[in-house]
N, C-alpha and C positions, 0 to 999 in steps of 0.2 A: 504493500500500500504506500510505502514511502519512496518507492523507486521512481525516479524522474522519467518523464515520457517526452523525449525530444520532439517527436512528430506533433504531439498535442501542443507543446509549447510553441512550435513554429506556426501551427495553425492560429493560435491565439494572437501571436505577433502579427501575422498576416491580416487578421480581421481588424486588429487595432490600427494597423497602417492604413487599411482601406477606409475605416471610419475617420481617421485623421485627415486623409485626403479630402473626404467629403466636408469635414468641418472647416477646411480652409476656404471653401467657397464663400460663406457669409462674410469673411473678413476681406475678401477682394471684390465683392459685389457681383459675383458670378452665379447668382441664383438663377435657376431655370424655371421656377414656378412649380416644380415637381420634386419628389424625393429622389434619392440616388437610384441609379438604374441597375441595382443588383438583380440578377436573374435567379440564382439559387445559392443558398448558403453551402459552403463546402461540406461534404458528407463525412461524418465521423463514424467509423465502423463501430457496431455494437460490441460490447464485451470489455470495454475499458474498466467498468465496474459492474457488479451485479447488485440489483436492488429489488426490494419487495414492497408490497403495499399491505398495510394493516388498517382496516376500518375505512369504509367508503360511504359515509352518510351524506356527503355533499358532492355533486358532480364536478366540482373544481378538481377532483382527483384526476380527471381525464386530461386537463390541460397540464397539470403537474407532471403526469406520466409522460406526456409528449415532450415536455421540456427536457426531462432527464434522458429520454431516448434520443433526442436531437443531440445531446451532449455526449453520446456514446455509451449510455447506460443500457444494460441488458436486464429487462424485467424477467424475474424468475419465479415469483410466488405471490400469492394473495391469501389473506385471511380476513374474513368478515362473517358475521353471524347471520346477516340478512340474505336469504336465498335469492330473492329477486334482484337485489343490487349486485350480488356476486355473479349471477348468471349473465347480467348485462355487461359487466366488466370483462368477464372471461370471453364473452362473444367478441368484444372489441379487441382483446389481447389474448388470443388463444395460446400464446407462448408461455403464459404464466400457469404454474400448477396451483391447485387449491390445497393450501396447508390445512392440517387437521386442527391446529390451534395456534395461538400466538407464539408459544414457546418454540414451536418447530422453526419459525423464522428467526426469533431472537437468538436461538442457540446454534444456528447454522453459521459456521465460521467463514463460508464463502460469500456471504451477503455483507456488503459494505454499508448499505444505505437503506433506510426505511422511510417510506412516504405514508402520510395519513390525511384523510379528511373526515375523521370520526366526528362524533358529537362534540362541540367545542369544549365543554367542561372536562372531557376525557382526553383531550389532546396533550396537555402538559404531563399528566401522569404517565401516559404512554411514552412520551419523549424521554422522560427520566429513565424508564425501564430500558429503552433502546440504548441510551448512552451508557448505562450501567453494564450493558452487554457488549460494549466496545464498538458500537455502530453509530454512524451519523444519522441525522433526523431532519426531514423536511416536512413541515406540516402546513396545512391550509390555514388561512387566517380565520378567526383569531386563534393564534397558537397558544395563548395563555389568557385566562379570563379573570384572574384575581391577582392582587399584589402578593398574596401569600404563595400562590403558585409560581409567580415570577421569582421570588426569593429562592424557592426550592429548586427551580430549573437552573438558575444562575449558579447555585452552590454545586450542583452535580456537574454542570458543564465545566466549571473551573476545575473540579476534581478529576474529571475523566479526560478533559481536553478534546472532547468530541464536538462536532458541529451541531448546533441546534438552530435551525433556520426556519423562517416563516415565508411562505410564498405570497408576497405582496404583489399580486398579479396585475393590479391596475397600473403599476409602473413596469414591472419586470416582463409582463407578457402583452404589453400594449405597444404597438409599433410607433404610433404617433408620439407617445411619451418617451420612447427610446430615442427618437430623432431629436426631441426637445433636449434630452440629456446631452447629446452631441453638440448641439448649437450653444447651449449654455456654457459647456466646457470650453468651447472655442471663443467665448467672449462676444457672441453675436448681439447680446442685449446689455453688455456691460456687467456690473456687479448686481447680483440678484438682491432685491430689497424685500419682496413679499411674494408668497404663493397664495392663490385662492383656489380651493378645491370645492366643486359642487358635484355631489355624488348621489343623485337620486337612484333608487332601485325599485323594481317592480315585485310585488308580492307574488301574484299568480303568474309566474314567468314560464311560458312555454316556448320561448325563443330558442331555436337550435335543438339539436338532437339530445342534448343533456339538460334541457330546461326543467324547471320545477313547477309544473302546472298546479300541483297540490303540495303545500308545505307540511312537513311532519310536525308532530306535537311539540317537539323540543324547540322548534323555531319560534314559538310564541312565549317561551318561558325564559326570562332574562337570567334566571339562575343557571340555565344551561348554555345560553349563548353569550352571556356577559354584559348585555346592554348594547345599545345602538352605537355608541362611540367606541366601545371595546371591539365590536364586531366589524361592521363595514367602515367605521371610522379609522381602523388601524391602517388601511391602505393610504389614507390621506396624511397621517402622521409620517409615514415612510416617505412620501413624496416631499413633504415640507422639509424634512431633514436632508434629503438627497439634494434638492435643488438649491437650498440656501446654504448648504455646508454647515449646518448647525450641529454642534456637539453638546451644547448645554441650553436648556430651554425651560420656560415656565408656562403654565396655563394662566392666561390673563382672566378668562371667563369661559364658562361652558354651561350649556343648557340641554336638557333632555325632556321628552314628553311623549305621552300617548294621547295624541290630539284627535284621533278619529277611529279608534278601535276599542270602544268601551266594553265590548264582549270579551276582550283579551286583556285582562288587567295586568298581566305580567309582561306585556309587550311594550316596546317603544317604537314610535314611527317617525320621530324627528329629533335631531340633535345638531348643535353647532358649537364651535370653539374658536376663541381667539388665542393666538400664541405669540410669544416673544422669546427670541433666542439670540445667541452670540453670532449667528449668521444672517438673521433676518426675521421678518414677521410672517405670520400665517393666519389664514381664516379657512375654516372647514365647515361645510354644511352637508349633512347626510339625511336622507329621508326615504320613506317607503310609499311615495305618492306618485310614482310614474303611471300615467294614464294608459289605458289599453290601446289608445290610438297610436302610440309611438311604435315605430318599427324596430325597437331595440328594448333590451331589459332596463336601460337607463341612459339618459342624456348626460353622460359624464363629461365634465369640462374642467380643464386645468388652465389657469392663467398664471404666468410667471412674469412679474414686473421687475425690470432692471433699470439701472441708471441711464441706459442708452436705448431702451426699447422694451418691447414686451412680446410674449409668445402666448397664444391660446391654442390648446389642443382640444379638438372635438373628438373624444375617444371612440364613441360607439355609433354616432349618427350625426348628421349635420342638417338640422331642420331649416336653416336660413339660406341654403344655397341649393344648387342642382347637383352638388357632389354626392355621389352614392356611397353608402356604407360609412364606416368610421375611419379612424387614423388620419384625420385631416388636421394639419397644423397651419396656423396663421402667424406671421411674423411681421412686426413693424419696428424699424430702427431708424437711424438718422439718414439712411440712404434710400430706403424703399419699403413698400409693403407688399407682401406676397402670400401665396397659398402653396403648400406642399402636400401632395398625396404621398403618404408614408407607408402605403401597403406593401411595398417591396423591401422594407427595412429588415435587416437581420436582427433577430433577438438573441443576444449573447448570453443570457443568464444560464441556460442549460449547459453549454460547453464550459463556461467559467465555473459553475458549481461542481460539475464532475471533476474538473481540474483541481478544485479545492479539496475534494474528497481524496483524490490521489496524492496530492502534494502537500496537504496540511497548510494551505494558504487561505487568503481571504479576498479573492479577486471578484467574486460574485456579489458579496455583501459582507461587511465586517460583522463580527458577533456583537460588538458594542452598538452598532447602528440598529441591528435587529432588535436588541433588548430595549434600546432607548425609545424606538418608535412604539413598542408595546407599553413601556412604562408611562409614556405621555398619554396614551389612549386610556390606560387604566386610571390614572390620576384625574384626567378630565371627566371620566365616567363617575368615579367615586365622589368627586366634589361638585358635580353639576347641580345647578338650580333646576328643580322640577317644575315644568311649565304646566299651566292649566288655563285654557282659553275660556273666557267668560262670554256667553252669548246672550 
């Protein structure tokens, strides 16, 4: 596991060089109005690491699995107690064997990495068991739902030196947001001052082959999912830290509420947060009010304000133009204003993460960043003012 892989290193260097070339364009005014003309990402053969999946209560597991496979991971096993969920997953990934129990995977020395999208309150305890068995762990968000769980995870991670990572997919698996990362790093909008994240979600989501037309019982219970800021808000804290370069931050104010679901008393359908950190400011709004007429599960938007311009990413749809689908980026700076279709962008998380598993590095996401994004979400949730609309 500690042996260096020259071919993989060369691939990552090549990708970085390609991204760097594209990032030079904004600095020279050579924008074409579209994203880079990548055709295909370089193919990484499977088998660099072996990985397994334990618990699949959210369909995010499909995107997580695809990311690790793109990085050269070989899926070898699954364990989940729900027969219907297991059958669907094994149909999509017939190469995986069905394990008899969790221990069969944890005690298999050939497996390097475990993925999970179990019920949120069960994700941290599983991650602790995974690390104690000498394996790395990638979980769906929210990867940790209480400050007590966070303390326990951090303790075991420090002791075992294993990777405990959370898939913040609204950044890591969104091509428009990946392009924004390149542009910000290149200085296209100067120094970042503030990020604004608007992240509406649809409750009855039947968008795509892995949509959730009917939500399970745990979805309505904040004791299981951690609250709206802990859950879907965790994506936005990750983006705030990433784009501002913040390493220390405080919650200026936060609000949560169940504004329109009185029959679900343990649910929350609205939340927002103001942040201040050593790298910049942030505002986050999350909600469960996406109307059925939208052609996506949510009209997610990211605005990044800099000293010399700003970027807006329309992540999933673009209702104000004729542009189809998502991954649309708009940039305005001192030279021009333009649109980029980012659907051909390479997503680097999978290759970088597999490389980290192999080489004990932190190229995909640092452990400190992963934990800080979660800590901020948990503190915002815990200390939030509870809203109640008077009619």
